N, C-alpha and C positions, 0 to 999 in steps of 0.2 A: 328300536332299542329300548331297553328297560330303564325307566327313570331311576337314577341313582347308581346303576351298575357301571363299573369302569369299562372302558372300551380298549381293545387292543386292535391295532391296525396291522394287517398282514398284506404286504405289498408283493405282487407278482412282478418282480423287477424286469424280467426279460421282455415283456410286452412293451414297456416304456423305452427300454434300450433299443430294441429292434425298430420301434417307431421312429426314434431319433436317427438311427442309422440310415433309414430310407428317406427321411424328410429333411434333415439338416445337410447342407452341401458338404461333400467330402473334402472340399477345398479348405475347410476350417482346420487349421493346424496349430500346433504349439511352436515354441521357439526352436525345437529340434526338427521341425518339419514333419512331425507325426500327426496324422489325422486325429482329431478329438471331437468329431461331429456327434458321435453317439453319446459320449460321456457329457458333452456340453448340453445336449437335449435332456439327458437323464438328470443332470444337475438342476436344470430349470424346473423339471417336474418335481424333484425333491423339494426345492425351495418353495414352490407353490403349495404343495401338499402340506409340508410342515408348518407353513405360515397359516394355512386355513384350519387344519385339524388340531395343531398344537398337542400332539400326542404325548402322553406320559409313558405309554407302552406301545411298542411297534417292533415289527420284524420285517426285514427285507430279504426275500427269498429268491435265489438265483438257480438257473438250470445249468448243470454241468454234465447231465447224464443223457445227452441226446442220442448216444449210441451204446450206452453201457447200463441202462436201467434194467431192472428185473423183467420189464415187459419185452425187451429184446430177446431174453431167454425163452419167453413164452411164444413169441412170434417174431421170427427173424426179420420180416419186412416191416416191422413197426417203425414208422417215421422214415422209411427208406426212400420216400419221395422227396425228402428235403436235401438240399445241397449243404455240404459241410460249411460251418461258419468260417469266413475268411480270417486269416491270421490277424489282420488289423482289427477286426471286430473282437476277437478273443482278447487281444491286448487291451482294448477299451473296456471289456467286461472286467478285467482285473483292476483297471482304474476306478471303475464304478464301485467295486468292492472296497477299495481303499477309501473312497469318499464316504461311503456308508459308515465305515468304522470310525472315520474321523469325526463324523457328526454325532457320534454316541448312539448309533442305532445298531441293534442286533442284526447280523447277517447270517444266512444259512444256505448251504448247498450240500449235495450228496452225489456220489458217483452211481449209487444204486437206486435212489429214489428221485423222482422228478419234483419240480417246484410245487406242483399241485398236491403231491403226497405230503410234502413237508408242511404246506399250508394246512392241509387236513389234519396232520399230526398235531400241529400247534393249536389249531382250533379245538380239537377234541380234548386236548390236555388242559386248555385254559378255561373252557366253559365251566367245568366243575369247580374252578377256583373263583367263580363269580364274574367272569368277564363276558361281555357281549363282543361279538366278532364283527369286524368290518374288513372285508377283503377288497383290495384295490386291484381290479382286473377287468378286462373285457372278454375273458375266456368263458364261454358258455359251460364248459366242463365243470367249472368251479361252482356253478349254481347248485350242484348236488350237496354242497357243504352248508348251504344257507339254512340255519335253524330258526327257531321261533323269534328270537330277538336279534338276529344277525342281518347284515346288509352286504350285498355285492355292489361295490361302488365302481362304476365305469367312469373313472376320473376325467378322461379326455372329453367325454360327452356330458359330463356332470349329471349322470343318471344314477340314482340309488335304487336298488331293487331289494325289497324285503321278501320273506318267504312267500307271502300272499301275492307278490307280484310275479313270481316265476311262471305260473301257468299262462299268464298273458304274454310273457316274454318268449317262452319256448313251447307252450302247448301242453306241458305236463307238470306235475308237482315236483318240487325240489328233490324229494326222495326217489323219484322215478327217472331222473335224468340219465343215470348210468345205464339203466335198462333200455331207455329210449334210444340212446346212442348205440347200444349193442344191436338193436333191431335195424336201425337205419344205416349203421356204419358211420365213420367219421373220416372224410376224405383228407382233412387237414393233417391227421395223424396216420393216414394210410391204414385205417382199421376197417376190415371188411364187415359189411352188414348182410342182411338177407336180401337177395336180389328181388326187386319188385315190391318191396315194402318201403314206402317213403315216410316222411315225417308225420303227415296227417294220419296215415294208417297206423303207424306205431303208436301215436298218441291215443287213437281210438281203442286199440287193443289194451293199452295200459289203463285207460279209463274204465274199460269193462272188466279187466281181470286183476288189476292192481300191480302186478310185478311180473318179471320174466319167469320166475320160478312158478308162480301161480298159473301163468299162461300155459307152460309146458306140463303142468300137473293136470290140466283139463283141456287138452287139445281138441277133444271131440266136441266140446262146447263152442269152439270157435265157429264151426260151420253153421251153427244155429244162432249166432250172436247178433245177426242183423247188420253186421258191418258189410259194406259194399264189397262184393267179390269174396265173401267169407270162405266159400269152398276152396277157391284157389289159394287164399291166404293160409288156410290150414295145411294145404299140401306143401306150400313153400316153407312154412315153419317146421314141418316134419323133416323135409328134405335137407334143410340147412341148420338143424339143431346144433350140430357140432360147431359150426361157424358162429352161431349166436352165443353159445356158451364160452367160446374162446374170446369173442369180442367183449363179453361182459367182464372177463378177467382184466381186459385191457382198459376199459372205460371207467372202472371203479377206482375211487381214491383209496390208496393203501396207507397203512400206518407204519412209520419207521420205528421199529422197536428200540433202536439205539439212541433216539433223540430224547434227551432229558429236557422235559418241558416244565419250566417254572416261571412264576410271575417275575421273579428277580431277573431272569435271563433276558426278558423282553422289555424291561424297564429302560427308558432312554437314560443314558449316562450323561453326567455333566462333563463337558470337555472345555479345554482352553481355546479361546478364539484364535490365538496365534497358531495353534496346532492345525486348526481348520484352514487358516490362511496358507500355511506352509504346504498342505496337501493340494490346495487349489493352485498355488503357484507351480508346484511340481508337475501337476497335470497340464497346466497351461490355461486354466480357466480365467476369463476376463474379470476386471474389477467389478463390473456390475453384478455378475453371477456370484462372485465372492461376497459382495455386500448383502445380497439377498439371502445367501446361506447363513451368514453370520447373524442376521436378524432373527433367525429361527432358534438361536441358542437361548433366548429368553433372559439375557443379561442386560 
């Protein structure tokens, strides 16, 4: 981070909600008998993060485009390997949104763009306004957004990765992550890659050629590159160019042109403690969690 620059924290909410959904027992319910395990775990994460970071500017970004994003228009099988979210989890997502709003934090979602895209849109819009960016997520895809003074914060593991740390983390530069994923494919998102090209080979190709475009602009040089199996790799690249080009459209972060990005929009609002308590009671959060959240209001 740059000394003296304000920070904006961009939270990839879904990771922390899903983690709580799977790790907190579903037997945890409110007075109406509704499961609140995911929102309980997410509330605990928020309380810890807000107490530690004390952000003046933050945005919490949610995914609601699991089957409706522009990527599904490009590739019908995008994320088709994932089971639909259960209704109980969707209900708790709504609770999480209400909690974020009650705490004075900006919340974002889109039916057309994924959370990664909204985080990228916010980051690209706020950097010119003098902000350093801190992204809370364990998603390797978001490493492509890490700029010179930015940080990718894996909160659960308490690991912060700056731009210079990305090569040790993934094997490629931050600006090469989308190209690297296009070559290798991404099984998590059901994105096809080039058969026979793994992470190490893809990293070697990008180290030698810089980018996917530069690689395809000089395919003949691959055979003489000294990379192990270079002749075979050149053949694979040529045979599967269409797949690689499609994958690159899927792995890159897109900018939402309709999202109005301002410093004011992501500034944490002052809220009344009673309003926070009311939302916590409505959700069914316990007194200990309520107390932790109220302490983050700075009053």
